[in-house]
GUVO-717818 format. One line per field, with one value per residue (C-alpha): residue in one letter; x, y, z; residue number from 1. Coordinates in nm, 3 decimals. Example, Ala and Ser with C-alpha at 12.3 -4.5 7.8 and 13.67 -1.06 7.14 Angstrom:
GUVO-717818
resn: a,s
xx: 1.230,1.367
yy: -0.450,-0.106
zz: 0.780,0.714
resi: 1,2
end
This chain:
GUVO-717818
resn: m,m,k,n,f,g,s,s,p,l,h,n,s,n,n,h,q,t,p,n,h,i,r,e,r,h,h,r,k,h,g,l,l,c,a,l,p,w,r,f,s,l,r,g,y,g,f,c,m,a,a,l,f,l,f,c,f,g,s,l,c,y,q,l,n,g,g,a,p,r,i,l,l,d,i,r,q,y,l,g,e,s,t,y,l,n,d,h,g,p,p,a,q,r,a,l,p,f,p,s,q,v,i,y,n,r,v,g,k,c,g,s,r,t,v,v,i,l,l,r,l,l,a,e,k,h,k,f,n,l,v,s,s,d,i,h,n,k,t,r,l,m,k,q,e,q,v,d,l,v,k,n,i,s,k,i,p,q,p,f,l,y,t,r,h,v,h,f,m,n,f,t,r,f,r,i,e,q,p,v,y,i,n,i,i,r,d,p,i,s,r,f,l,s,n,y,f,f,r,r,f,g,d,w,r,g,e,q,n,h,l,i,r,t,p,g,m,k,d,d,e,r,y,l,d,i,n,v,c,i,l,e,n,y,p,e,c,s,n,p,r,v,f,y,i,i,p,y,f,c,g,q,h,p,k,c,r,e,p,g,v,w,a,l,e,r,a,k,q,n,v,l,e,n,y,l,l,v,g,i,l,e,e,l,e,d,v,l,l,m,l,e,r,l,l,p,h,y,f,s,g,v,l,d,i,y,k,s,p,e,y,r,k,m,g,n,l,t,g,t,v,r,k,h,t,p,t,l,e,a,l,q,v,l,y,h,r,m,r,y,e,y,e,f,y,d,f,i,r,d,q,f,h,l,m,k,k,k,i,g,l,r,s,t,s,r,p,p,v,y,p,p,d,f,l,r,e,l,a,l,r,t,p,e,p,l,d,e,d,e,e,l,d,s,d,l,e,d,a,n,s,w,l,v,h,p
xx: -6.225,-5.920,-5.625,-5.352,-5.056,-4.791,-4.868,-4.855,-4.629,-4.422,-4.303,-4.337,-4.161,-3.915,-4.190,-4.496,-4.398,-4.556,-4.366,-4.458,-4.343,-3.977,-3.994,-4.025,-3.686,-3.476,-3.539,-3.495,-3.103,-3.023,-3.106,-2.916,-2.638,-2.629,-2.675,-2.309,-2.098,-2.251,-2.189,-1.851,-1.822,-1.951,-1.677,-1.359,-1.526,-1.541,-1.127,-1.085,-1.233,-1.082,-0.729,-0.728,-0.878,-0.595,-0.349,-0.483,-0.522,-0.134,-0.040,-0.284,-0.034,0.257,0.214,0.086,0.383,0.628,0.694,0.752,0.468,0.648,0.431,0.154,0.417,0.525,0.165,0.062,0.344,0.258,-0.065,0.053,0.267,0.013,-0.069,-0.478,-0.477,-0.270,-0.467,-0.811,-0.793,-0.574,-0.286,-0.328,-0.183,0.147,0.221,-0.029,-0.173,-0.024,-0.174,-0.116,-0.187,-0.024,-0.066,0.192,0.019,0.313,0.306,0.537,0.867,0.808,1.127,0.909,1.279,1.460,1.200,1.158,1.457,1.515,1.181,1.357,1.623,1.377,1.141,1.445,1.471,1.178,1.056,0.733,0.621,0.711,0.513,0.614,0.403,0.650,0.323,0.457,0.204,-0.116,-0.286,-0.631,-0.830,-1.148,-1.378,-1.271,-0.924,-1.002,-1.159,-0.908,-0.608,-0.790,-0.826,-0.470,-0.388,-0.563,-0.474,-0.105,0.064,0.007,0.177,0.264,0.353,0.175,0.373,0.228,0.183,-0.164,-0.504,-0.657,-0.865,-1.147,-1.153,-1.501,-1.676,-1.554,-1.626,-1.279,-1.126,-0.945,-0.583,-0.409,-0.281,0.072,0.250,0.467,0.444,0.648,0.617,0.396,0.657,0.986,0.794,0.667,1.038,1.191,0.911,1.000,1.358,1.384,1.156,1.443,1.720,1.658,1.889,2.287,2.239,2.316,2.380,2.095,1.839,1.599,1.618,1.470,1.263,1.108,1.243,1.027,1.079,1.235,1.504,1.268,1.063,1.320,1.551,1.246,1.341,1.143,1.016,0.904,0.681,0.569,0.473,0.350,0.140,0.246,0.014,0.267,0.294,-0.076,-0.377,-0.489,-0.117,0.000,-0.293,-0.069,-0.092,-0.495,-0.578,-0.331,-0.581,-0.940,-0.890,-1.033,-1.379,-1.359,-1.391,-1.074,-0.886,-1.111,-0.831,-1.116,-1.252,-1.498,-1.122,-0.930,-1.184,-1.239,-0.841,-0.845,-1.110,-0.977,-0.637,-0.806,-1.020,-0.754,-0.385,-0.212,0.053,0.118,0.462,0.657,0.999,1.144,1.150,1.220,1.420,1.151,0.864,1.107,1.124,0.716,0.704,0.894,0.672,0.390,0.461,0.786,0.683,0.787,1.016,1.198,1.575,1.464,1.714,2.017,2.003,1.924,2.222,2.435,2.727,2.577,2.293,2.411,2.581,2.259,2.033,2.251,2.197,1.853,1.889,1.732,2.018,2.017,1.795,1.723,1.481,1.320,1.273,1.046,0.757,0.750,0.702,0.439,0.230,0.319,0.205,-0.104,-0.166,-0.068,-0.300,-0.552,-0.209,-0.098,-0.345,-0.341,-0.004,-0.056,-0.245,-0.113,0.249,-0.012,-0.120,0.179,0.311,0.065,0.076,0.413,0.310,0.109,0.350,0.642,0.860,1.094,1.203,1.250,1.049,1.277,1.049,1.111,1.314,0.990,0.681,0.419,0.303,0.595,0.518,0.125,0.215,0.514,0.429,0.444,0.672,0.956,1.279,1.477,1.802,2.113,2.457,2.715,2.812,2.530,2.487,2.279,2.129,2.026,1.700,1.771,1.976,1.734,1.429,1.665,1.704,1.375,1.326,1.474,1.580,1.656
yy: 7.833,7.711,7.512,7.607,7.404,7.631,7.539,7.111,6.880,6.856,7.187,7.203,6.835,6.994,7.100,6.867,6.542,6.293,5.954,5.726,5.957,5.980,5.665,5.535,5.799,5.643,5.280,5.384,5.575,5.269,4.969,5.241,5.251,4.901,4.722,4.903,4.659,4.366,4.480,4.496,4.227,3.951,4.102,4.039,3.703,3.598,3.715,3.504,3.220,3.216,3.302,2.936,2.745,2.863,2.775,2.399,2.412,2.524,2.248,1.969,1.958,2.019,1.696,1.479,1.642,1.440,1.743,1.654,1.836,2.013,2.301,2.036,1.972,2.324,2.451,2.183,2.217,2.675,2.558,2.287,2.586,2.851,3.042,3.047,2.687,2.601,2.854,2.746,2.368,2.073,2.125,2.031,1.714,1.697,1.302,1.064,0.815,0.581,0.227,-0.013,-0.326,-0.433,-0.759,-0.824,-1.159,-1.195,-1.388,-1.648,-1.578,-1.246,-1.097,-1.157,-1.308,-1.040,-0.832,-1.054,-0.989,-0.618,-0.665,-0.849,-0.560,-0.334,-0.457,-0.442,-0.063,0.060,-0.164,-0.305,-0.665,-0.887,-1.214,-1.410,-1.768,-2.070,-2.211,-2.174,-2.437,-2.336,-1.960,-2.170,-2.220,-2.374,-2.087,-2.226,-2.241,-1.831,-1.788,-1.881,-1.737,-1.374,-1.380,-1.492,-1.191,-0.966,-1.087,-0.949,-0.639,-0.311,-0.175,-0.513,-0.661,-0.957,-1.131,-1.484,-1.676,-1.633,-1.537,-1.252,-1.247,-0.981,-0.914,-0.734,-1.073,-1.170,-0.819,-0.721,-0.460,-0.475,-0.418,-0.271,-0.462,-0.451,-0.634,-0.659,-0.890,-0.943,-1.017,-1.353,-1.542,-1.430,-1.549,-1.894,-1.940,-1.861,-2.082,-2.391,-2.385,-2.329,-2.623,-2.824,-2.688,-2.429,-2.124,-2.043,-2.067,-2.466,-2.686,-2.962,-2.720,-2.849,-3.204,-3.084,-2.888,-3.158,-3.514,-3.673,-3.532,-3.795,-3.705,-3.766,-3.433,-3.270,-3.256,-3.207,-2.994,-2.671,-2.655,-3.002,-2.891,-2.618,-2.741,-3.085,-2.926,-3.086,-3.005,-2.772,-2.549,-2.558,-2.411,-2.361,-2.377,-2.118,-1.910,-1.785,-1.399,-1.361,-1.577,-1.419,-1.032,-1.186,-1.427,-1.780,-1.781,-2.120,-1.857,-1.779,-2.032,-2.046,-1.837,-1.615,-1.216,-1.241,-1.362,-1.069,-0.822,-0.864,-0.877,-0.542,-0.439,-0.568,-0.401,-0.065,-0.129,-0.265,-0.232,0.065,-0.028,-0.290,-0.257,-0.461,-0.626,-0.480,-0.160,-0.284,0.022,0.296,0.023,-0.014,0.441,0.423,0.197,0.472,0.728,0.594,0.367,0.564,0.387,0.082,0.125,0.428,0.401,0.115,0.191,0.275,-0.081,-0.249,-0.083,-0.136,-0.385,-0.655,-0.679,-0.739,-1.002,-1.202,-1.072,-1.245,-1.584,-1.571,-1.638,-1.928,-2.156,-2.301,-2.056,-2.016,-1.928,-2.132,-2.094,-1.811,-2.066,-2.232,-1.842,-1.688,-1.998,-1.989,-1.552,-1.678,-1.915,-1.641,-1.361,-1.274,-1.220,-1.037,-0.816,-0.785,-0.738,-0.419,-0.284,-0.304,-0.090,0.179,0.188,0.210,0.418,0.646,0.647,0.736,1.003,1.127,1.098,1.342,1.032,1.061,0.774,0.571,0.285,0.021,-0.073,-0.470,-0.517,-0.665,-0.527,-0.792,-0.728,-0.907,-1.272,-1.264,-1.181,-1.387,-1.680,-2.069,-2.200,-2.486,-2.288,-2.392,-2.552,-2.373,-2.324,-2.468,-2.106,-1.950,-1.990,-2.201,-2.024,-1.699,-1.762,-1.816,-1.510,-1.299,-1.451,-1.378,-1.027,-1.001,-1.150,-0.939,-1.163,-0.938
zz: 0.146,-0.004,0.165,0.254,0.045,0.156,0.492,0.444,0.614,0.318,0.365,0.752,0.848,1.073,1.284,1.230,1.157,1.349,1.596,1.323,1.059,1.232,1.371,0.985,0.890,1.145,1.003,0.630,0.741,0.951,0.733,0.427,0.665,0.763,0.405,0.320,0.548,0.491,0.119,0.201,0.366,0.132,-0.107,0.136,0.241,-0.139,-0.122,0.162,0.010,-0.352,-0.158,0.017,-0.268,-0.442,-0.155,-0.130,-0.514,-0.559,-0.270,-0.382,-0.778,-0.560,-0.380,-0.656,-0.898,-0.653,-0.439,-0.045,0.134,0.359,0.374,0.565,0.825,0.927,0.874,1.182,1.379,1.374,1.464,1.754,1.868,1.846,2.181,2.089,2.082,2.410,2.606,2.442,2.368,2.298,1.996,1.659,1.583,1.472,1.336,1.157,1.433,1.587,1.559,1.807,1.625,1.301,1.116,0.804,0.672,0.450,0.149,0.114,-0.093,-0.135,0.074,0.428,0.601,0.485,0.658,0.974,1.048,1.019,1.258,1.539,1.543,1.520,1.801,2.016,1.926,2.005,2.223,2.066,2.116,1.814,1.808,1.492,1.419,1.381,1.173,0.801,0.592,0.759,0.576,0.535,0.859,0.966,1.143,1.468,1.368,1.298,1.631,1.826,1.678,1.664,2.038,2.066,1.855,2.054,2.355,2.271,2.489,2.298,2.075,1.912,1.490,1.469,1.138,0.973,0.700,0.684,0.431,0.520,0.835,0.909,1.277,1.264,1.204,1.559,1.715,1.749,1.659,1.341,1.334,1.071,0.816,0.603,0.329,0.031,-0.306,-0.571,-0.966,-0.998,-1.172,-0.996,-0.659,-0.872,-0.939,-0.602,-0.465,-0.652,-0.610,-0.292,-0.172,-0.395,-0.298,0.026,0.040,0.148,0.543,0.504,0.201,0.412,0.465,0.210,0.277,0.671,0.468,0.235,0.361,0.170,-0.142,-0.393,-0.661,-0.939,-0.814,-0.668,-0.993,-1.236,-1.541,-1.439,-1.805,-1.840,-1.530,-1.700,-2.053,-1.932,-1.648,-1.348,-1.051,-0.908,-1.236,-1.322,-1.127,-0.852,-0.718,-0.923,-0.817,-0.495,-0.421,-0.454,-0.152,0.057,0.014,-0.069,0.244,0.406,0.202,-0.030,-0.339,-0.259,-0.346,-0.726,-1.012,-1.138,-1.110,-0.764,-0.539,-0.790,-0.714,-0.326,-0.303,-0.419,-0.195,0.097,0.009,-0.014,0.273,0.519,0.409,0.527,0.274,0.001,-0.161,-0.402,-0.374,-0.663,-0.477,-0.122,-0.034,-0.114,0.050,0.369,0.342,0.315,0.606,0.760,0.752,0.781,1.103,1.297,1.618,1.448,1.143,1.246,1.131,0.945,0.616,0.818,0.968,0.617,0.470,0.761,0.631,0.916,0.797,0.446,0.570,0.727,0.432,0.169,0.345,0.193,-0.124,-0.296,-0.460,-0.805,-0.929,-1.287,-1.587,-1.776,-2.128,-2.349,-2.423,-2.067,-1.924,-2.157,-2.083,-1.700,-1.794,-1.927,-1.612,-1.376,-1.579,-1.283,-1.034,-1.265,-1.279,-0.934,-0.897,-1.159,-0.958,-0.654,-0.783,-0.938,-0.533,-0.452,-0.705,-0.645,-0.225,-0.339,-0.507,-0.306,0.026,-0.146,-0.218,-0.523,-0.644,-0.983,-1.053,-1.268,-1.546,-1.658,-1.973,-2.156,-2.098,-2.037,-2.406,-2.477,-2.322,-2.455,-2.781,-2.819,-3.081,-2.979,-3.144,-3.225,-3.287,-3.582,-3.593,-3.444,-3.657,-3.471,-3.377,-3.233,-2.847,-2.732,-2.409,-2.623,-2.477,-2.170,-2.147,-2.269,-2.002,-1.736,-1.804,-1.811,-1.486,-1.163,-0.876,-0.544
resi: 1,2,3,4,5,6,7,8,9,10,11,12,13,14,15,16,17,18,19,20,21,22,23,24,25,26,27,28,29,30,31,32,33,34,35,36,37,38,39,40,41,42,43,44,45,46,47,48,49,50,51,52,53,54,55,56,57,58,59,60,61,62,63,64,65,66,67,68,69,70,71,72,73,74,75,76,77,78,79,80,81,82,83,84,85,86,87,88,89,90,91,92,93,94,95,96,97,98,99,100,101,102,103,104,105,106,107,108,109,110,111,112,113,114,115,116,117,118,119,120,121,122,123,124,125,126,127,128,129,130,131,132,133,134,135,136,137,138,139,140,141,142,143,144,145,146,147,148,149,150,151,152,153,154,155,156,157,158,159,160,161,162,163,164,165,166,167,168,169,170,171,172,173,174,175,176,177,178,179,180,181,182,183,184,185,186,187,188,189,190,191,192,193,194,195,196,197,198,199,200,201,202,203,204,205,206,207,208,209,210,211,212,213,214,215,216,217,218,219,220,221,222,223,224,225,226,227,228,229,230,231,232,233,234,235,236,237,238,239,240,241,242,243,244,245,246,247,248,249,250,251,252,253,254,255,256,257,258,259,260,261,262,263,264,265,266,267,268,269,270,271,272,273,274,275,276,277,278,279,280,281,282,283,284,285,286,287,288,289,290,291,292,293,294,295,296,297,298,299,300,301,302,303,304,305,306,307,308,309,310,311,312,313,314,315,316,317,318,319,320,321,322,323,324,325,326,327,328,329,330,331,332,333,334,335,336,337,338,339,340,341,342,343,344,345,346,347,348,349,350,351,352,353,354,355,356,357,358,359,360,361,362,363,364,365,366,367,368,369,370,371,372,373,374,375,376,377,378,379,380,381,382,383,384,385,386,387,388,389,390,391,392,393,394,395,396,397,398,399,400,401,402,403,404,405,406
end
């Protein structure tokens, strides 16, 4: 008997399909329909991610080129005021975190008295606790002294700002929360010169101030020519005395007092990990503006106070008297002894300028008249006899133009 192919299921599918055939066909149609919106959603997702990447990249380039990051503040404010966030969760953070514990372990002769005067006025204005230590000549502490100081600082009612001439301390070693550190440094030679003459002659606050500070100093030491001190390698003008700034950031370890790479690298690491800001005195107004932005609860309005006539009158009294600059030959010798100090200073200056760019602060840095290579490559030579019509102090004038005396 011949089979009737005309009556096969292929020709009579509408009338003779089994339930399994119907389910299989239904699944094929459903899968095809689902694939279409999935394909569209991937395309839309890719478009959104590309737009987001371009927005973030453009914003980053804008900030790194010196533009103020106002757009980020606007977005943060918008999100904080949106109904969705108010209804479904806490508002977005609108300001930087408020650190309630700040330590300013101020470096000697780096503008610290100027800043402390400002802090006293700011503490009264903003109602934070300012504790300024009267201990000036105890920067290196024994272990028990560190324990006592850390405990005393941790007991200060918050918010507080503690300031003292003391080398960096790691609070976490004593199982206490680490405060925020800030500091200011300056050109190492300028700092050294300021300290040299301040110890001998004080400042404009009083003619006899230096006699009170160094009553045991004899006249031959007080009136020692600074060129003699440097070129004849007096202890005050050579290492380890001139290795001064780095230990403030390296810490209390004995090796922090030894001029070398170990102390330098440890100081850099501590700056990156524990300091909110380290500024340079040569750009003090920018430092104050950065502190105002980063720590508004402490420094809001600091520039208005700094530029006021009342403050200027007080600030002018902190200048060191009888200060002058050594010869270029002595400067070169001093620069060589301070090579680690200058490497650290350059690192801090670069970090400070990078932070100014990130925060959108437009300012011009004042470069030195002579770059460091000038001092490194200057030939140590005996000057030839001068003619009668030549200026005797021409070398001193050139040296004075290189250094900044804030």
